[in-house]
N, C-alpha and C positions, 0 to 999 in steps of 0.2 A: 489839413490832416496829413497829407503826404510828407510835408516838411517835418511835422512832428515825429512821424515814423522814422524818417532818416536821422533826425537828431537823437532819437531813442536808441537807434542801432549803432551810432557812432562809438559810444563807450565800449560796447562789446567788441567791435572791430579793432579798436585800439588795444584792448586787453589781449586779443589773440596774436597781435604782432609781437615778435621777439627780435631783439637786437643781438647780432652775433658777437661773441666775446673777442676782445683784442688779444687775449692770451689765455692759456689754460694752465692750471696747476694741479698736480697730483703728488701725494706723499706715497711713494712706492711701497713702503712696508705695510701700508694699510689698504692697498689696492687688492681686491679679491681676485683669486684665480678664476679664469673663465675657460669653458670648453672651447677649443679651437681645432684647426685642422692638424696641428702637431701633437695635441695632448693625448696622453694615455693615462693609465692608472698610476704610472710612475713619472710622468712628464707633465709639468704644470706651467700654465702661461698666465702672467699678470699683465693685462693691457693697460698702458698709461695713455697712449694717444693712438689714433687710427683704429684699425680693425679690432673689434671687441669692446671699444670704449663707447660710452653713451653719447659722446659728442664727436664721433669719428669724422663727421662731415666738415668740422672746422679746419682740420688739417687737410689742405687741398692737395699737396704733393706727397705728403707722408702717408704711406700705406699702413705702417705700423711702427710702434715703439713700445717696447715692454721688456719684461724679464722672463726668461725661461729657467725653470728650476727642475733639475732631473735628480731623482732620488738615487741613492747608492744601489747599484745593480739595475738601474732603470734605463729606459730608452724612449725616444720620441717617434712619432709617425714620420715617415719620409714624405717630403713635399717637393713640388716643382712649381715655380712661378714663372710664367712665360712673359709677363709684363711688369716685373718688379725686380729691382736689384736690392741686395741686402748687405749689411755689415754686422758682424758679430764681435762683441767684446766680452772676454771671459773675465768675470770679476773674482770668482772664487772657485776652487776645486779644479778638476780636470776630467778629461774623458776622450771621446773619439768622435769624429765627424765623417759620416759617409758622404763623399763629395763626388758625385757621378760614380765612376768605377774605382775611385781611389778611397783610401781610408786615411784620414789625417788624425794625428794625436793632438789633443788640445791641452794646453797648460794654463795655469793662472796668468792673467794679463796678456794672453794672446789676443790678437785682433785680426780679422780676415774679411775678405771681400767675397760675396757670393753673387755671381752674375745671373741674369735671367736665364731660365731654361736648364739650370743644373739641379739635378735631383740631390737632396741632402737630408740628413737625419743625424741627430745627436744621441749618444749613449754614454753612460758613465758607470764605472765600477764603484766609485767612491762618492759620487755626487758632484754636481757642477751648477754654477749660477752664471747665466749669460744674459747680457743686454743685446737684444736684437732690434735692428732698425731697418725698415724697408721703405723704398721710394718708388713711386709709380713711374713707369717708363712710357712716354708718349708713343703712339703708333708710328710717328714720324722718325723715331730714333731706332736705328738698326745697329745694335751693339755687337761687336765681335768679342766673345769671351776670352779672357787671358789664356795664353797657351798652357799655363800651369797655375795651380792654386796660389792665390796671393795671401800669405799669412806671415805675421811677424809678432814680436812681443814688445809691449811698450816699455818694459824695463831696459830694453836695448836702444831706445830712442832718446836722443839727447834733449835736455832742457835748453831752451833758447828764447831770447826776446824776439818780438815781432815788431817790425817797423810800424810806427804810428800808434803804438800802445805803450803805456808807461812801463818803467823797469821794475815796478812792484809786482808784476806778474810775468811768469815764464810759461812757455808752451812746449808740449810734446806734439809735433805735427805727425799724426798717425797716417792719415789717408786723405788723398785729394782726388781731383778729376784726372782724366787720362793725360792732360797736358802739364800736370804738376811736376815741378823740378825740385820742390823742397820737402815734400811729404815722403814718409817711408814707403807707402804704397800709393801708386798713381793708377787708379782703375775706375773711378766713379764716372757715371754718365750724368745722372741727376744729383748724386752726392757731390757737393763741392769741397767740403772740408770736415774731417773728423779729427778732434784734437782734445788734449787735456790741458787745463790751465791750473797752475799752482800760484797762490797769492801769498805775498808777504802779509804779516799782520797789519791790518789797516789798508791794504793794497786794493787797487781797482783796475779793471780793464777799460774804464771810462764808458759810460752809457753811450749807446750809438744805435743805429738802425740799418736795415738792409733793404734796398729798393727792389731786389729781384730774388730774394731768398726767404725761406722759412728756417727757423732755428729751434733747437732743443737744448736745454741745459739740464744735466743731472748732477746734483751735488754728491760727490763721493765722500768727502771728509770736511770737517770744520763747520764753521757757522759764519753768517754775515747777513747782508741785506741784498736780496735779489731786486733788480730794477726791471719792472715789467709794465709797459705803458708809461704814461707820464703826462705832465702838463706842459705849459709853454717853455719851461726850462728843460724839458726832456727827461728829468730825473726825479720827478715828484713821486712816481709810483714805486715806492720801496716796500718790500715785504720780507720779514724775518725768514731766514732760510737755514736749514740744517741738512745733514747727510740724509739722503733719501728723497729730498724734494726734487721734483722734476717739473720743468716749465716748458711749454710750447709757445713760441712767439710767432704771431702772424706777420705777414708782409708789412714792413714799415713800422712795426711795433718797436718802441724803445726797449733796448735790452742791455743789461750790464750787471755788475756785481761789485759790492763793497765788502771786503773781508772784515770780520770783527778785529778790533785793534789788539785784543789779547787772545787771538785764536790759537789753540793748541789741540789737536794738530793743525797744521796749515790747511787752509781751505783749498780743496781741489774740486774741479768741475770737469765732467766729461761733456763735450759739446759736439753737436753735429749740425751742419748747415747744408741745405739742399735747395735746388732751383724751384722757384714758384712756377706752377704750370700755366703760364699765360696762354690765352686763346688769341686767335687773330683779332678779336674785338677788344682785347685787353692790352693796352700798350705797356 
């Protein structure tokens, strides 16, 4: 009888077990705005990954990735994160950012680094759309904030090839870690690399994976096939992609992109890579 009871309970136990996804996909235009610590009647936040998303636990080191939309004449609540660094990328519009005791002007295509502990808030007279990405800072990391705000515009960053990748894709290297010599801004602690890729029609960055980092791709323009996950050849997991598609790739997930052969405009992707938060028990 006891054995029969155990066998009867087995299907239920198996049904309750869930398997963590290898990657996450969101179509940003369809993500619903959620109330958050920055939102007001005129400031809206659409969570793609991390805080506010139903699968926030999947992203281990990413605190948040989403879109801030501020109405004309609107403003966001001021926030301070003691254990999170952030990067902003202004996709459209402009406005201002309270950064500690300073006020910065924001223009379309500006990107900037926000260190932990700095109080900040966005406002706009005409409306602004910003991609915000935040990364969890381990207690063992004691970062010194940059002496002045780190802000630049990606229209001023040159396009260039990157060693090890085909010449059918060019890169704008926007932000790297504090040791970076190639990026326009070198300030990240957990953030390793923030960049934009532009693909020739039919071009690719070759599917690959990262053994110590999580990564997010956001398609800005164009179409193609996103590589997420994969089989024994590493590239079987292809998914049709268009502007607005965002993908989060877990540690060691195969990642890549193949631009459509007749893509017009050219496919462009905003990408960010950050350190995976290993524990002493995780090599």
